[in-house]
Every structure is written in structure tokens, then in C-alpha cells.
C-alpha positions, -999 to +999 in steps of 0.1 A: +000+000+000+029+024+008+045+019-026+012+025-043+006+058-024+042+070-031+039+062-068+005+079-069+021+111-055+052+109-076+078+100-049+107+077-056+097+043-043+131+026-044+145+048-016+115+047+007+111+021+034+079+031+050+056+061+058+060+072+094+035+100+095+007+113+074-013+145+080-038+167+062-038+205+065-060+232+049-044+262+034-076+282+027-088+284+063-094+321+061-126+314+041-138+286+064-167+306+078-180+316+044-177+281+031-197+267+060-223+293+056-226+286+019-228+248+026-256+254+051-275+276+025-270+250-002-282+222+022-314+241+030-319+247-007-314+210-016-338+199+011-364+224+000-361+213-037-365+176-027-395+185-005-412+198-037-402+167-057-428+143-073-450+125-048-441+090-060-408+092-040-410+081-005-400+105+023-370+083+032-358+083-004-362+121-006-342+125+026-315+101+014-311+119-019-310+153-002-283+142+023-262+126-005-265+157-027-256+180+003-225+158+011-214+160-026-217+198-025-198+198+008-170+178-008-168+202-037-167+232-013-140+215+007-118+218-023-119+256-018-101+251+015-071+238-006-063+205+013-027+194+015-018+158+023+018+154+036+037+122+043+069+117+063+089+089+046+118+072+062+143+052+041+179+039+041+206+054+019+238+035+015+269+057+016+304+047+009+332+055+034+365+064+018+397+061+037+430+074+023+462+058+036+495+074+028+524+049+032+549+067+011+585+073+024+577+110+031+556+098+060+586+083+077+603+117+081+605+128+118+590+162+128+618+188+133+598+210+157+617+210+189+606+241+207+576+241+229+560+271+210+561+251+178+545+221+194+517+242+208+510+258+174+509+223+158+485+210+185+462+240+181+462+235+143 
């Protein structure tokens, strides 16, 4: 399931091991009050139009259709809130450790620093 979600969102699957966290946020929250007010108005309008629908529909069917249509309009209005789905993906990356060894004859030369001041300077460096 993790690989499917990551491919769906365009992430590189080969580096990912698993999703550790998933969250949803809304970026258009400044218009939340207006969207809820619009949804309430649309819901009232939908229920009013189904109340005046043909009499061959049962009251239960009218209510069900009105609720479904209101939910559908609510989902469309939720898109105005600009939802953002974010995942935290953990994975392993193999890195190479390079070690350089110098065994040339120049490494055999003894240090000629004999004074204490020179030794302190080398220790600080």
C-alpha cells in the first residue's frame, strides 16, 4: 500500500522504506466561515427542492437523496479550502566511506619541531 501511495504522489519508491507520519492541512482556512455558511445555505436549498419533488418518491428516499447531494456539494466546497496531504517517509541510503592511507616514504620523516611554542602551534592546528 505504501508503494502505491508513493507512486501515486510521484515519490521515488526505491529509496522509501515506510511512511512514518501522514497528515492533512487546509491552506484556505481564512474562508472557512464563508464556506460553512454557503454549505448550510445549499443544504437548505437542496432539502427544499426535494420537498417539492414528485409524490411517487417516499420520504425516506427524498431525505437520502437530499443528504447525498448535500454531502457531494460539501466535498466540492472542501476543495476551496485547498487541502494538503503530507507524508513523512523514512528510508535507508547506503553511503560509501572512503579512507585514504599514505604509506609513502615521506611519512617516515620525523618532525623537526623541537621548541615548545612550535609544538603548541601544531597542537592548536
